[in-house]
N, C-alpha and C positions, 0 to 999 in steps of 0.2 A: 433345742432339747439335747442334752448330753446323753450319749449312748455308750454304755460300758459293758464289758464282759467280765464277770466275776465268778469265782469258784467257791465251793463250800468252804466256810470259815473266813473268807475274805470280807473286808469291810469297806464302807464308804463313809467319809466324814463330811458333814455339812455344817458350815458356819461355826466350826470349833466346838459346838455343843450338841450336835445330833450325830449319832452313830448308827449306821444301817449295816447289819451283819447278815450274810447269806448263811442260813442254817441248814438248808436241805434243798436239793433239786430232785424232782421225780417226774420224768416225762415233761409235759408242758407246765408243770407246777413248780413254783419256787417258794420256799418258806423263808421269810425274812424276819429278823428281830430288829426293833428300833428302840434305841435308848435316847431319850430327849428330856429336857427339863420339864417339870410339871406344867409350866405355863404355855407349853407348845401343844396345840391341839393336833391330833393325828386321827384321821378317819379313813375308812375305806370309801372309795369314790361314791358308791351307791348310797351309803349312809349320809355322806356329805350332801348329796343332791336332795335327799329327803329332808334334811335339816333346813336347807335353803328354801325348799318348797313350803315347809311348815311355817317358816318365818314370814314368807311373803303372804301366806294365807291369814296369818295372825294380825296383819296390819289392816285396820278397818278405816276406811274413809268416811267421815261424818261431816254434816253441815255445821255451821256455827251455831244455829239454834239447838241442834242435837247435842253439840258439845257443851253449850251453856246449860242445857237441861241435865246433862250427865254430871255436871259439877254443881247443880242447883243454884244457878245465878240467873237473876231476872235481868235480862239485857235491855228491858224497857227503861230502866233507871239510867240517868245520865252519868252518874259518878259511881261506878262499881269497880274501878281499876284495881284498888288495893285488895278488895275481896277476890276479884278475879285472879290476881297474881298469887295470892295465898293458896287458893284452891287449885290453881294450875300445877303447883308442885306435886300434888298427889294424884293427879288425874291420869297419868300415863298408864299405870297398872290397871286402873278401872276401865278404861276404854280399849286397851289392847289385849285384855285377857280373852282367849278364845272361848266361845260359848261351848258349854259341855252338854 
């Protein structure tokens, strides 16, 4: 971990394209501004942890028969590979949507 001391108005530059500016200090609080490209995600730690938790909860483990049922494939037939592969393309949103 890099530890720095900065004063109001001073900046940190990260990777040539992210700029962190110290806007204000008041007691134990520091107000910062961050300029970064739109493709860079920036979250407060507690929000980031909630996002990770929600992502883990949205993943549902299912058995092969449940999976086949979700995409309406009769796995008792011997040759269903092409139908299976075609339906597999659209199944991820169907089985990973959290129940409301």
